[in-house]
C-alpha positions as a Markdown table, in Angstrom:
| # | Residue | x | y | z |
|---|---|---|---|---|
| 1 | Met | -9.2 | -9.5 | 27.5 |
| 2 | Ser | -9.3 | -8.3 | 24.0 |
| 3 | Pro | -12.1 | -9.9 | 21.8 |
| 4 | Leu | -9.4 | -10.5 | 19.2 |
| 5 | Ala | -7.6 | -13.0 | 21.5 |
| 6 | Asn | -7.4 | -16.4 | 19.9 |
| 7 | Arg | -8.8 | -15.1 | 16.6 |
| 8 | Arg | -7.4 | -16.8 | 13.5 |
| 9 | Phe | -5.3 | -14.9 | 11.0 |
| 10 | Leu | -3.4 | -15.5 | 7.8 |
| 11 | Lys | 0.2 | -14.5 | 7.4 |
| 12 | Met | 0.9 | -13.6 | 3.7 |
| 13 | His | 3.0 | -11.4 | 1.5 |
| 14 | Gly | 2.6 | -9.7 | -1.8 |
| 15 | Ala | 5.9 | -9.1 | -3.6 |
| 16 | Gly | 7.5 | -9.1 | -0.1 |
| 17 | Asn | 5.0 | -6.7 | 1.5 |
| 18 | Ala | 4.2 | -8.4 | 4.8 |
| 19 | Ile | 0.5 | -8.8 | 5.2 |
| 20 | Val | -1.8 | -10.2 | 7.9 |
| 21 | Val | -5.4 | -10.9 | 7.0 |
| 22 | Leu | -8.0 | -11.0 | 9.7 |
| 23 | Asp | -11.6 | -11.9 | 9.0 |
| 24 | Leu | -14.2 | -10.1 | 11.2 |
| 25 | Arg | -17.2 | -10.7 | 9.0 |
| 26 | Gly | -20.3 | -11.7 | 11.0 |
| 27 | Thr | -19.2 | -9.7 | 14.0 |
| 28 | Asn | -19.3 | -6.0 | 15.1 |
| 29 | Leu | -15.7 | -6.0 | 16.2 |
| 30 | Arg | -13.3 | -3.3 | 15.2 |
| 31 | Val | -9.6 | -3.2 | 15.6 |
| 32 | Ser | -8.3 | -0.3 | 17.7 |
| 33 | Ala | -5.0 | 1.4 | 17.0 |
| 34 | Ser | -3.4 | -0.1 | 20.1 |
| 35 | Glu | -4.6 | -3.6 | 19.1 |
| 36 | Ala | -3.1 | -3.1 | 15.6 |
| 37 | Arg | 0.2 | -2.1 | 17.2 |
| 38 | Ala | 0.1 | -5.1 | 19.5 |
| 39 | Ile | -0.5 | -7.5 | 16.6 |
| 40 | Gly | 2.4 | -5.9 | 14.6 |
| 41 | Ala | 4.7 | -6.1 | 17.6 |
| 42 | Asp | 4.3 | -9.9 | 17.9 |
| 43 | Pro | 6.9 | -11.6 | 15.7 |
| 44 | Arg | 4.3 | -14.3 | 14.7 |
| 45 | Ser | 2.0 | -11.7 | 13.3 |
| 46 | Arg | 4.4 | -8.9 | 12.2 |
| 47 | Phe | 3.1 | -6.9 | 9.3 |
| 48 | Asp | 3.6 | -4.0 | 7.0 |
| 49 | Gln | -0.2 | -3.8 | 6.6 |
| 50 | Leu | -3.0 | -5.5 | 8.6 |
| 51 | Met | -6.0 | -6.2 | 6.3 |
| 52 | Val | -9.2 | -6.5 | 8.3 |
| 53 | Val | -12.2 | -8.0 | 6.4 |
| 54 | His | -15.7 | -6.8 | 7.4 |
| 55 | Asp | -19.1 | -7.4 | 6.1 |
| 56 | Pro | -20.0 | -5.5 | 2.9 |
| 57 | Val | -21.2 | -1.9 | 3.4 |
| 58 | Ser | -22.2 | -0.9 | -0.2 |
| 59 | Pro | -24.6 | -3.0 | -2.3 |
| 60 | Gly | -22.9 | -5.1 | -4.8 |
| 61 | Thr | -19.6 | -5.4 | -2.9 |
| 62 | Asp | -18.1 | -8.6 | -1.5 |
| 63 | Ala | -16.4 | -7.1 | 1.7 |
| 64 | Phe | -15.3 | -4.0 | 3.4 |
| 65 | Met | -11.6 | -3.7 | 4.2 |
| 66 | Arg | -9.9 | -1.7 | 6.9 |
| 67 | Ile | -6.2 | -1.3 | 6.5 |
| 68 | Tyr | -3.8 | -0.6 | 9.4 |
| 69 | Asn | -0.1 | 0.3 | 9.4 |
| 70 | Thr | 2.2 | -0.9 | 12.1 |
| 71 | Asp | 1.9 | 2.4 | 14.0 |
| 72 | Gly | -1.9 | 1.8 | 14.3 |
| 73 | Ser | -2.8 | 4.4 | 11.8 |
| 74 | Glu | -5.3 | 3.6 | 9.0 |
| 75 | Ser | -4.5 | 3.7 | 5.3 |
| 76 | Gly | -7.0 | 4.2 | 2.4 |
| 77 | Ala | -5.4 | 1.7 | 0.1 |
| 78 | Cys | -2.9 | -1.2 | -0.1 |
| 79 | Gly | -2.6 | -3.0 | -3.4 |
| 80 | Asn | -0.4 | -5.8 | -2.2 |
| 81 | Gly | -2.8 | -6.4 | 0.7 |
| 82 | Thr | -5.8 | -6.3 | -1.5 |
| 83 | Arg | -4.4 | -9.2 | -3.6 |
| 84 | Cys | -3.8 | -11.2 | -0.4 |
| 85 | Val | -7.5 | -10.6 | 0.7 |
| 86 | Ala | -8.7 | -11.7 | -2.8 |
| 87 | Tyr | -6.7 | -14.9 | -2.5 |
| 88 | Ala | -8.1 | -15.6 | 1.0 |
| 89 | Leu | -11.7 | -15.0 | -0.3 |
| 90 | His | -11.1 | -17.4 | -3.1 |
| 91 | Asp | -8.9 | -20.2 | -1.6 |
| 92 | Asp | -8.8 | -20.1 | 2.2 |
| 93 | Pro | -11.0 | -22.9 | 3.7 |
| 94 | Ala | -12.3 | -20.7 | 6.5 |
| 95 | Met | -12.7 | -17.4 | 4.5 |
| 96 | Ala | -13.5 | -18.6 | 1.0 |
| 97 | Arg | -16.6 | -17.2 | -0.7 |
| 98 | Pro | -15.5 | -17.4 | -4.3 |
| 99 | Ala | -16.9 | -14.9 | -6.7 |
| 100 | Glu | -18.2 | -15.7 | -10.2 |
| 101 | Gly | -15.5 | -15.5 | -12.8 |
| 102 | Gly | -12.7 | -14.9 | -10.2 |
| 103 | Arg | -13.8 | -11.3 | -9.8 |
| 104 | Leu | -14.4 | -9.4 | -6.5 |
| 105 | Thr | -15.4 | -5.9 | -5.6 |
| 106 | Leu | -13.9 | -4.8 | -2.3 |
| 107 | Glu | -14.4 | -1.5 | -0.5 |
| 108 | Thr | -12.1 | 0.7 | 1.6 |
| 109 | Lys | -12.5 | 4.1 | 3.0 |
| 110 | Ala | -10.9 | 5.4 | -0.2 |
| 111 | Gly | -13.5 | 3.8 | -2.4 |
| 112 | Leu | -14.3 | 0.6 | -4.4 |
| 113 | Val | -11.5 | -1.8 | -5.6 |
| 114 | Ala | -12.1 | -4.4 | -8.3 |
| 115 | Val | -9.9 | -7.5 | -8.3 |
| 116 | Arg | -9.7 | -10.3 | -10.7 |
| 117 | Arg | -7.7 | -13.5 | -10.7 |
| 118 | Val | -5.2 | -13.9 | -13.5 |
| 119 | Gly | -3.2 | -16.9 | -12.3 |
| 120 | Glu | -3.1 | -19.4 | -9.5 |
| 121 | Leu | -1.2 | -17.0 | -7.3 |
| 122 | Ser | -1.6 | -13.8 | -9.3 |
| 123 | Phe | -4.2 | -11.0 | -9.2 |
| 124 | Thr | -4.9 | -7.8 | -11.0 |
| 125 | Val | -6.3 | -4.9 | -8.9 |
| 126 | Asp | -8.0 | -1.9 | -10.3 |
| 127 | Met | -6.5 | 0.8 | -8.0 |
| 128 | Gly | -8.8 | 3.5 | -9.4 |
| 129 | Lys | -7.8 | 6.9 | -10.7 |
| 130 | Pro | -4.8 | 8.8 | -9.4 |
| 131 | Arg | -5.5 | 12.1 | -7.7 |
| 132 | Leu | -3.1 | 14.8 | -9.0 |
| 133 | Ala | -4.5 | 18.2 | -7.7 |
| 134 | Trp | -2.5 | 19.6 | -4.8 |
| 135 | Asp | -5.6 | 19.7 | -2.5 |
| 136 | Glu | -6.6 | 16.1 | -3.4 |
| 137 | Ile | -3.2 | 14.6 | -2.5 |
| 138 | Pro | -3.3 | 16.6 | -0.2 |
| 139 | Leu | -0.5 | 19.2 | 0.1 |
| 140 | Ala | -0.4 | 22.0 | 2.6 |
| 141 | Glu | -0.1 | 24.7 | 0.0 |
| 142 | Pro | -1.1 | 25.2 | -3.6 |
| 143 | Phe | 1.1 | 23.8 | -6.4 |
| 144 | Pro | -0.4 | 24.3 | -9.9 |
| 145 | Asp | 1.8 | 21.5 | -11.2 |
| 146 | Thr | 2.4 | 18.4 | -9.0 |
| 147 | Arg | 4.7 | 16.8 | -11.5 |
| 148 | Arg | 7.4 | 18.5 | -9.5 |
| 149 | Ile | 7.0 | 20.3 | -6.2 |
| 150 | Glu | 9.4 | 22.4 | -4.3 |
| 151 | Leu | 10.9 | 20.1 | -1.7 |
| 152 | Gln | 14.5 | 19.1 | -1.0 |
| 153 | Ile | 16.7 | 17.5 | 1.6 |
| 154 | Gly | 20.3 | 18.4 | 2.1 |
| 155 | Pro | 22.3 | 21.6 | 1.3 |
| 156 | Ile | 20.3 | 24.2 | -0.7 |
| 157 | Asp | 23.1 | 24.4 | -3.3 |
| 158 | Asp | 23.7 | 20.6 | -3.5 |
| 159 | Pro | 20.6 | 18.7 | -2.3 |
| 160 | Ile | 20.6 | 15.0 | -1.7 |
| 161 | Leu | 17.1 | 14.8 | -3.2 |
| 162 | His | 14.8 | 17.4 | -4.7 |
| 163 | Ser | 11.7 | 18.2 | -6.7 |
| 164 | Pro | 9.6 | 15.1 | -6.1 |
| 165 | Ala | 6.4 | 14.3 | -8.0 |
| 166 | Ala | 3.3 | 14.2 | -5.8 |
| 167 | Val | 0.4 | 11.7 | -6.4 |
| 168 | Ser | -2.4 | 10.2 | -4.4 |
| 169 | Met | -3.5 | 6.6 | -4.9 |
| 170 | Gly | -5.8 | 6.7 | -2.0 |
| 171 | Asn | -2.8 | 7.7 | 0.2 |
| 172 | Pro | -0.2 | 10.5 | -0.4 |
| 173 | His | 3.0 | 9.7 | -2.3 |
| 174 | Ala | 6.1 | 11.8 | -3.0 |
| 175 | Ile | 8.4 | 10.3 | -5.6 |
| 176 | Phe | 12.0 | 11.4 | -6.1 |
| 177 | Phe | 13.4 | 10.4 | -9.5 |
| 178 | Val | 17.2 | 9.8 | -9.5 |
| 179 | Asp | 19.8 | 8.8 | -12.0 |
| 180 | Arg | 21.5 | 6.1 | -9.8 |
| 181 | Asp | 20.6 | 3.0 | -7.8 |
| 182 | Pro | 18.0 | 3.9 | -5.2 |
| 183 | Asp | 19.9 | 1.7 | -2.8 |
| 184 | Ser | 22.7 | 4.2 | -2.8 |
| 185 | Phe | 20.5 | 6.6 | -0.8 |
| 186 | Asp | 19.9 | 6.3 | 3.0 |
| 187 | Leu | 16.2 | 6.0 | 2.8 |
| 188 | Gly | 16.0 | 4.7 | 6.4 |
| 189 | Arg | 17.2 | 8.1 | 7.5 |
| 190 | Ile | 15.6 | 10.3 | 4.8 |
| 191 | Gly | 12.2 | 8.6 | 4.9 |
| 192 | Pro | 11.0 | 9.6 | 8.4 |
| 193 | Leu | 12.2 | 13.2 | 7.9 |
| 194 | Leu | 10.2 | 13.6 | 4.7 |
| 195 | Glu | 7.2 | 11.5 | 5.8 |
| 196 | Ala | 6.4 | 14.0 | 8.5 |
| 197 | His | 7.3 | 17.2 | 6.5 |
| 198 | Pro | 4.8 | 20.0 | 7.0 |
| 199 | Ile | 4.0 | 20.0 | 3.3 |
| 200 | Phe | 2.2 | 16.7 | 3.8 |
| 201 | Pro | -0.7 | 17.3 | 6.3 |
| 202 | Glu | -1.6 | 13.6 | 6.2 |
| 203 | Arg | 2.1 | 12.5 | 6.1 |
| 204 | Ala | 3.3 | 10.8 | 2.9 |
| 205 | Asn | 4.9 | 7.7 | 1.5 |
| 206 | Ile | 8.4 | 8.5 | 0.3 |
| 207 | Ser | 9.8 | 6.8 | -2.8 |
| 208 | Ile | 13.1 | 6.9 | -4.6 |
| 209 | Ala | 12.8 | 5.7 | -8.2 |
| 210 | Gln | 15.2 | 5.1 | -11.1 |
| 211 | Val | 13.9 | 4.7 | -14.6 |
| 212 | Thr | 16.0 | 2.0 | -16.0 |
| 213 | Gly | 14.4 | 1.5 | -19.4 |
| 214 | Pro | 11.4 | 2.5 | -21.5 |
| 215 | Asp | 9.1 | 0.3 | -19.4 |
| 216 | Thr | 11.2 | -0.6 | -16.3 |
| 217 | Ile | 11.7 | 1.2 | -13.0 |
| 218 | Thr | 13.6 | 0.3 | -9.8 |
| 219 | Leu | 11.9 | 1.6 | -6.7 |
| 220 | Arg | 12.5 | 1.8 | -2.9 |
| 221 | Val | 9.8 | 3.0 | -0.5 |
| 222 | Trp | 9.6 | 4.4 | 2.9 |
| 223 | Glu | 5.9 | 3.6 | 3.8 |
| 224 | Arg | 3.9 | 6.1 | 5.9 |
| 225 | Gly | 3.2 | 4.5 | 9.2 |
| 226 | Ala | 5.2 | 1.4 | 8.5 |
| 227 | Gly | 8.8 | 2.4 | 7.5 |
| 228 | Leu | 11.1 | 0.7 | 5.0 |
| 229 | Thr | 9.2 | -1.9 | 3.1 |
| 230 | Leu | 10.1 | -4.6 | 0.6 |
| 231 | Ala | 7.2 | -3.6 | -1.6 |
| 232 | Cys | 4.4 | -1.0 | -1.7 |
| 233 | Gly | 1.7 | -1.4 | -4.4 |
| 234 | Thr | 0.3 | 2.1 | -4.2 |
| 235 | Ala | 3.8 | 3.5 | -4.5 |
| 236 | Ala | 4.5 | 1.5 | -7.6 |
| 237 | Cys | 1.2 | 2.8 | -9.1 |
| 238 | Ala | 2.0 | 6.4 | -8.1 |
| 239 | Thr | 5.5 | 6.1 | -9.5 |
| 240 | Val | 4.4 | 4.9 | -12.9 |
| 241 | Val | 1.8 | 7.7 | -13.1 |
| 242 | Ala | 4.4 | 10.3 | -12.1 |
| 243 | Ala | 7.0 | 8.9 | -14.6 |
| 244 | Ser | 4.4 | 8.9 | -17.4 |
| 245 | Arg | 3.4 | 12.5 | -16.6 |
| 246 | Leu | 7.0 | 13.5 | -16.9 |
| 247 | Arg | 7.3 | 11.6 | -20.2 |
| 248 | Met | 10.0 | 9.4 | -18.8 |
| 249 | Ile | 8.1 | 6.2 | -19.8 |
| 250 | Gly | 4.8 | 5.4 | -21.5 |
| 251 | Arg | 1.8 | 4.2 | -19.5 |
| 252 | Phe | 3.1 | 0.8 | -18.6 |
| 253 | Ala | 6.1 | -0.4 | -16.5 |
| 254 | Arg | 7.4 | -3.3 | -14.6 |
| 255 | Val | 8.4 | -1.9 | -11.2 |
| 256 | Ala | 11.2 | -3.8 | -9.4 |
| 257 | Leu | 11.0 | -3.5 | -5.6 |
| 258 | Pro | 13.3 | -5.3 | -3.2 |
| 259 | Gly | 10.6 | -7.9 | -2.6 |
| 260 | Gly | 9.6 | -8.6 | -6.2 |
| 261 | Val | 8.2 | -7.1 | -9.4 |
| 262 | Leu | 4.8 | -5.5 | -10.0 |
| 263 | Ser | 3.3 | -4.7 | -13.4 |
| 264 | Ile | 1.5 | -1.4 | -13.5 |
| 265 | Glu | -0.6 | 0.0 | -16.3 |
| 266 | Trp | -2.2 | 3.5 | -16.4 |
| 267 | Gln | -5.1 | 2.9 | -18.7 |
| 268 | Ala | -6.6 | 5.4 | -21.1 |
| 269 | Asp | -9.7 | 5.6 | -18.9 |
| 270 | Asp | -7.3 | 6.9 | -16.1 |
| 271 | His | -7.6 | 3.8 | -14.0 |
| 272 | Val | -4.4 | 2.2 | -12.7 |
| 273 | Leu | -4.1 | -1.6 | -12.9 |
| 274 | Met | -1.6 | -3.4 | -10.7 |
| 275 | Thr | -0.8 | -7.1 | -11.3 |
| 276 | Gly | 1.4 | -9.1 | -8.9 |
| 277 | Pro | 1.8 | -12.3 | -6.9 |
| 278 | Val | 0.6 | -13.4 | -3.5 |
| 279 | Phe | 2.2 | -16.0 | -1.2 |
| 280 | Leu | 0.7 | -17.7 | 1.8 |
| 281 | Glu | 3.2 | -18.2 | 4.6 |
| 282 | Gly | 0.8 | -19.8 | 7.1 |
| 283 | Glu | -1.9 | -19.1 | 9.7 |
| 284 | Gly | -2.1 | -18.6 | 13.4 |
| 285 | Thr | -4.1 | -17.2 | 16.3 |
| 286 | Phe | -3.5 | -14.2 | 18.3 |
| 287 | Ala | -2.1 | -15.0 | 21.8 |
| 288 | Pro | -4.2 | -13.3 | 24.5 |
| 289 | Gly | -1.0 | -11.9 | 26.1 |
| 290 | Ile | -0.1 | -9.7 | 23.2 |
| 291 | Phe | -3.1 | -7.4 | 24.0 |
| 292 | Glu | -2.4 | -6.9 | 27.7 |
| 293 | Arg | -1.0 | -3.4 | 27.1 |
| 294 | Ala | -3.5 | -2.5 | 24.4 |
| 295 | Asp | -5.5 | 0.5 | 25.7 |
| 296 | Gly | -8.5 | 0.1 | 23.3 |
């Protein structure tokens, strides 16, 4: 039987991004890829991202987070999930270890993430600096200017989408800017084709964005390892950075995703701040049977 059987979890969402928070502090347990897939396949614990909280690794941090997609792969960053973890560490009776001043420093494999509470159900996450060089994103071949890269889908003389911006926010993003409603594109078909394109050696999150005003953007996202999602915090951050680099907006925007609105600011110190809500749907425990086919 999996050691995760009967373990308690929180079911949450951040701007519609389905999040499961699992606390493994005080144990040596690790979630395997097959266990993550099993958790995501159970309707009671379905997620876009599974946020697993471990004991701190680096001095001065409050916890280490491992982030899993529904296909069992790991991600380096998840802004919406980070806000959910911050809420749990502040308010959940079993997990709470409130930090002074409502501030936490969390760690992922992509680095340190600072979080501060700005409302009862709202948090601001410092997502760090965007990575803009082709080999940092990474891309499979050199592009001196990642504001637009050579990539298109559809006929060569009339492509459906072309020339995306490429940005890493701890995970790779390709953002296609369009002049009509992103819902008018079949992202459910286009997304998986582009996610696995050879230009992205680590695969990529695929976004379609429409700049609707000087500080407003409408966004839809196909999330690497998870598929169509109601929200993706790192995609919202990457989109604001990309739009600012293209001088389509300034350094702040409210990004409207199907699940809600996130406020993104690319600060002068190069750090990207994301502010958004969290919502607690409930809690549960993992039924032992869901892990029967997990191969460890």
